[in-house]
Each structure stands twice: as structure tokens, then as C-alpha cells.
N, C-alpha and C positions, 0 to 999 in steps of 0.2 A: 204262206206265212200270214198271220193276222195283221191287219192294219193297226198301226200304233198312233195314239193320240195323246198329246201332252196338254193337260189342263193347268192353267196358271191363274190362280185367284187367291186372294188373302183371306177369304171367308171359308172356314172349314165346312160349313153346311153345304155351300154351293159345290165345293170340291167333291164332297162325299156323294151328293146327289148326281152330279155329272158322271162320276166314276161308275155308280150303279147303273145308270141308264145306258151309258156307252158300252159297258161290259155286257149288258143284256143284249145289245145289238151285235155283239161279237167282236168288238174292238179291244185291243190291249191298251190300257190306260196308265199313265204315270202322272203324278201330281206335283205341283210346286206352288208354294205360297208367296214367293217374291221373285224379283228379277234374278237375284244371285242363284237361287235354286233352279230357276228356269234355264239359265245359261248352262249350268252343270248337267241338267237333265237332257237338254237338247243335244249335248255332245255325247253323253253316255247312252241315252235311250234311242237317239236318232228317230224322232217321230216323223210320221207321214203327214201330220197336221197338228197345229198348235191352236188351242182356244185360249186367248189372252185377254185378261181383264184390264181395263184402263186404269182404274184407281187402285194403286198399291203403294205401300209405304216405301220410302227411300227412292226407288225409281219407278215411275209410272209405266204402263204398258206401251204407250206411244213412244216414249223415249227408248224403251228396250227394242221396239220394232225398228226405230230409226237407226239404232246402233247396229242391229243385224243387217239392215239394208246397206248402210255405209261400209260395212266390213265384208259385203258380198256373202253373207251367211244365211240368206233366205233360201234355204234348201227345200222348203216345203211350204204349203199354203198356211197363212195365219188369219184366223177369224177373230175379230175383236169383240169383246163382251162389254156393253156400255149400259150404265144406269141412266136415270132421268137427268137431263141437263148435260149429258156428255155425248149426245148423238152427233153434234157437229164435230166434236173432237174425233169421234170414230170415223166420220166421213173423211176428215182430213188425213186420217191414218192410211187411207187408200193411196195417198200420194207417196207413202213410204213402202208400199207393197202389200198392204193388207188385202186379202181376197174379198172380205165382206165384213159386216158386223151384225150382231144380234143384240136386241135390247133386253134389259132386265126390267121387271121380272121375266125370266126366260119362258118362252113358249117352246116346250119340248118338241112339238111337231115341226115347228119352224127351224129350231136348232138342228134337228136331224136332217131336214131337207138341205140346210146350208152346209152341213158336214159332208153329206153325200155329193153335193154339187162341187164343193172345193176339192174333194178327193178325186171325183171324176175328171175335173179340169186338169188336175195335176197328172193323173195317169194318162190322159189324152196327150198332154204335152210331152210326157216321157216317151210315148209310143211314136208320136209324130216327129219329135226332135226339133220341129220348127213350127212354132205356134202361128196360126193365122193372125196376121196383124190387122189392127183396125185401120180403116182408110177414111178419109174425109167424106162426109155424106151431106147431100143437099144440092139443089139445082137453082137456088136463088141467084140473082145477078151477082151479088157479092162473092158467092162461092164459085161461080163460073169464072169471074175475073181472077180470083185467087188461084184457081187451078192453072189458068194460062200463065200467070206469073211464075208459079212453081215449076211448070214444064220448061219455061224459058231458063230458069236458074239451073235446071238439071242438065242443060246442054253441055256444061263443062264441069270440072271438078273443083271449082273455086269454093271456098268456105261460104256457108249460108248463115245469115243471122236472122233470128225470128224474135218477135216481141208480141206479147198478148197478155190479157188479164188472166188471173187464176181461173182454171176450169175451161180455158178456150181450146184446149186440145193441141198444144204445141207439139207434143210427141207424135201425135197422129200425122201432122204435116211433115215431121221429120221422116216418118215411115214412108210417106208418099214420095218425098224427094228421093229417098234411097231406092224405092221401087222403080224409079224411072231409069236406073242404070241398066245397061245391056247385060251385065253379069251380076248375079246375086252374090253379095258378100256378107260376111258376118258383121253384125253391128255390136259395138261395145259402148259402154257408158262411163268409162273411167278416163280421166284426164291423164293418168299415168301412161296410158297406151301411146300417147304422143311422144313420150320420151324416147321411144325406140323407132321413131319414124324418120330418121335422118335421110333415108333413101326413099321417102314417100310413104304415105299411108297405104297399107295393104288390106285394110278393112275400114268400114264406116265407123265414125266416132260421133256420138250424140251427147252433148252436155246440156242437161235439162235446165239449169239455172246458173248463170254466170256468177251471181252473188254468193253462191255456195262455195266457190273456190277460195283457197287461201291465197295470199299474195305470191307465195312461191309458185303455186300452181298457175296463177295468172301470168306470171313472167314466162313460165314454160309455154303456155298457150300463145302468148304474144310473140315469143320467139318463132313458133311454128307459123303464125300468121304473117310475120314479116319476112320469112325466108322465101326465096324464089321458088316457084312451083317446080316440082321434080317430075320429069317426063314419065318415069316408071311408076308414079303414084297411080293406084287404081281405086283407092277409097276416097271418101269425102268426109268433110267435117261440117256438122250442123251444131250451132251454138244458140241457145235460147235464153230469154229472160222474161219475167213477168213485169219488168219495169221498162218504161220507154227511155229514150235518150236523155230527155231533160231531167228525169229522176236519177238515172245512172250517173250522169256527169257531176252531180252534187253529192254522191256517196263517197265518203272519204276512204272506205274500204275497197274501192274499185280503182285500179290503175286508170288514169285519165286516157292514156293511149288506147286502152282496151275499150273503154266506154265509147270512144269515138266511132267504133265500128257500128254502133247502133244508130248513127245518123241516118243510115240508109237501110236499116233493118226492115224486113217484110212484116207488116202488121197483120196479126190474126184477129178477127173480130170476136166479140163476145157473142154468146148465144142470143142475148136479147136484141142484138143487131140483125139477126137473121131468123126470126121466129117462124117465118114461112117455111123453113126447113124442118120444123118439128114433126109433122106427120111422117116424113120420110125417115127421120131419125128414130122415131118410135118403132117403125117397122124393122129398121136395120138392127136396133139393139134388142128387140124382142127375139128376133131370129138369132142374133149373136149369142145371147145368154142361153137360149134353148140349145144351140148346137155346141157351144164351147164349154158351158158350165152345167148342162143337164137340167136347167130350170124348165118348168112347164111353159109351153107356148100359149099365150093368152091374147085375146083380141081387144084392141082399143077402138071403140066406136067413134063416130063423128063428134058426139057430145063430149066424150072423154078427151078426144084430141083438142077440142076447143078449150076445155078447162085447163089443159096443160099449156096450151099456147098463151093463155092469158095470165099465166103465173110469171112473176118477176124472178128470173133465175139468177140470183146473186152469185151462186156457185158455178154458173155456166154449165157446160156440157158435163163436167164431173158430177154436179148435183143432179142433173137430169138422169144420167146413167144410174146413179145411186137410187133414185126414186123408182126407176123402172125395175131395177133388180129387186128392191124391196116389195114392189107390187107383185112381181112374178113369184117371189118366195112366199107371199102371204096366203096364197090359195091355189088350188088345182082347178078352179072353175074356168071354163073356156073364155068367158067374157069378163072384162074389168068393169065394175060398177062405179058410178060417179062418187058415191059416198066413200068408197074405198080409196079412190084417188085423192079426194078431199082430205082424208085422214093423213095421208103421207105428205101432202102439200102443206097442211097446217103444221105438221111436225117439223118440216124443214123451216117454215116461217118462224115457228116458236124457237127453234134452235138459234136462228139468226138473231131474234130479239134477246135471247138469253146471253148470246155472245156479246152483244152490245152492253147489256146490263152488267156483265162480268168484268168489263174494263174499268180500271181505276187509274185516273189521271191525277197526279199530285205535283205540286211545285215545292222544290227544296231550296231553302236558304243556303247559299254557298258559304256563308260565314260560319255555318255549323262545323264542328270538328266531326271526325268519322263516327265516334261513338254517338253523338247527338243525332247525326243524320240516320244512322242505323236504327236507333230507338224511334225516331220520328216515322220512318218508313214502316217498321214493324207495327206501330200503333195504328197507323192508317190502314195497313194491309189487313191486320187481324180484325179491326172494327168492321171493315167492309165484308170480310169473310163471315163474321158472326151474323151480320144482317142477312147475307145470302143463305146461311144455314138455319135461319129462324131462331138464332141464339141457342142452338142445340150444340153443346160443346163436344159431345161424342161424335156427332156427324162432322163437326169442324176438324176434330183430331184425325178422323179417317181421311177427310178430303185433302188436308195439307201434309199428311204423313207424319204426325207427331204423336208421341205417347200422351195419353189424356192427363195424367198427373202433372207431367212437366208443362203441358199446355195451360192447365189451371194456374200454375205458379207464374207463368209468363204473362197471362192475362191480368192477374192480380198485380204484378210488378208494374205493368203498363197502365194501371188504373182503369181497366176496361170492365164494364158491367157485363155479366153473363146472362142477364135477364132484361127484357124490354122495359 
């Protein structure tokens, strides 16, 4: 049977172009112009791969991906398609399960490489039934000490609490803890699995971010943590957060009794705290992407490694992996050139600057009634968006998912100028 690909994009020209190219490659292609059509097509068409645009009206691609992830509906790889200024958003989408992302305007050669890599990875996973898990890499002193700590924690089945910044690889350390058990158990990622654990966990449970749980889910987790250990339990529980104890205990949406467990959480360092591990990380992930995702194996020389070592990795290990994947996907040349690395590092730095520029902080007078506050926010929000779009109303309408005629009326009603 032919491999099936679902293309989700609100631009008819892009949908038509991708359909022609992918069908020429022998794929069966279905098209969707918005999230609603994508949901229906995913159920009826059962694609082997989804190409998903980020900017779409009503519901954007990242929100749709997050919805699929939270509902355990990611049954195939998803590759995000991002335009200028949305690269950081696309990278963030990997947290919700995106396989990779390609930039617009699309390079068809790169797109096809990414498609083949995603499909190869999915097929390998189906055949193996058990994906090779990432493990912590690095021999710096901080990593050696951390391994010793984790090995000590793995000596019993008590719950483990982890804390570390975004991109620090919390899930990798959870994998490491689970790997220390004498018997390999299935690992699940849903808090609801705890509900059926009155006689002890029979599988591993990993909760990636405590702040993502509802209050009811937190109470369920707290009940499990406070119950006496059950001798028949064979699984373990690892709970993580990107926040430290001081931050968690001031969050009103977190139960104080639950936040208290992070007083003694094991701290995972950022990548910038262990840059001496970067050469080893480069070798590990080049091999990883080559073997697991079918990307070409490419060599990073000493000068290339030094350039990467000197970069400020705000996105941590997640950002480093993304840059490595993009570099490997960019060319089939054996050696990675310095200017090639510089391009992707500049892109990451530019995305970071754009992210800061895209933030809007406003102060609202609480003496306003709801109507006044809403109008105040809309005026400030649309004024900033106009500036970011260069006062191009058509681009603004696309960006915020509004019909252009209605947007003109709104701008006029708020007294906003559509020209500099």
C-alpha cells in the first residue's frame, strides 16, 4: 500500500504544490485547509505522516498538535511548516511531539529528506516496537556526580522528583532512572494510570511537568505519594518540573503539599553549565539521528565544535538537538562547514530576539469595567501587531486569524491608523 501523507495548510497554492510533488514521489496525499478539516481527515484518511502549517485561522498548528498529544492521538509523525519569525514556535512544537520542522519558503529537497526521515523513523519504531531511548551523555564532573546521584535513587522504588530549566533533558534522566531497574517495564505518561494503582504500580509512570496537572489530578498524585509503599509494587514514579521549589510554592495553581516535594528535588543542569560535554553530545546525536531517523552522518571538525561550544544555548539541549538535526538535513556533504553552522546559530539567535520583541507587557487600571478593559487590551494588542507586521493589514489578518474586512472595521473603531 502507498504511504499516505496529510497536508494541512490554509494557502491553496502551497497545498496544490505539495500535493503535486508528493504524488510524483509515489505518496497518496490528502489536503486540509484548517484544523477542523485536519481532524476529520486524520480519522478518515489515517495518514502515515502529517505536514502541519503553524499559522492557520481559528486554531493554529501548534495548538492542534498539542490537542492531539494530550488526547494520545499522535499515531504518526508530524512535521511542522513554519514561516519567517515562527521558527522558535516550531522548535517549541517538538515538546508536544513534532518530529521536525521545515521553513518557508519550502526547499523541496529538504522537505523530501525530512519526509523520508520521519517515515523511516516511524517504520523503524513499528518494527522494533521498542524505540531506543536517549540516555544522558557527557563526562564532565557535574554529569559524573549526577549519574552517581541517579544510581543511588534507583536503588529503591521511591518516587523521584526532578527540577531543571527548559531544554535540560528531564525526560532523558527519567529514562536513565527507569533503565536502572533489574526488569524492563512499560513506561506510561498519563497521571490517570495512577488511579488503578491501589496494589502498587505495575509499570513506570513519568509526569513531565507538574504544573500541567489539574487540581483533581494533583490530588490523585498526592494521594499516591502519601500512601504507604506497597510491597508488590514493581514500577516507579518520576515527576518533573521546569520550576524550582521557590517558584512552585508561590504558584496558586499548585497544591502546597505537592510543591513541598520539590524541596529535595534532584537538580538537572542547563547545557550552558556543562559546555565541556558538547563534543561528546555532537557525536552522540549525529549518530542518533543517522541511525534512528535516517539522516546523513556528517562530521563536525574541531573548529566547528568550538563554534558550537561558544554559543549561548538558551534553549538548552533541546535547541542543540534541533540545530544538529537541521544541519544534518541541510546537506549530504560529509563535513559540516563553519558558515553552515553560523547560519543556523544566527537563526536560533534571531528567533530568540524576535521572541522577546513579540512580548507585550501592559498595565490595566482595575477601575475599568470589563468592556473598557477589553477595548484597552484590543487597542494595545492590535497596535503592537500592526507594528510587527509593518502596517500590512493583510498580513495582520492572516497572523491573528481574522477576516480582513472585519479587521479593518475593528481597527477603525479603535482609532488605529493602518499606515505609518
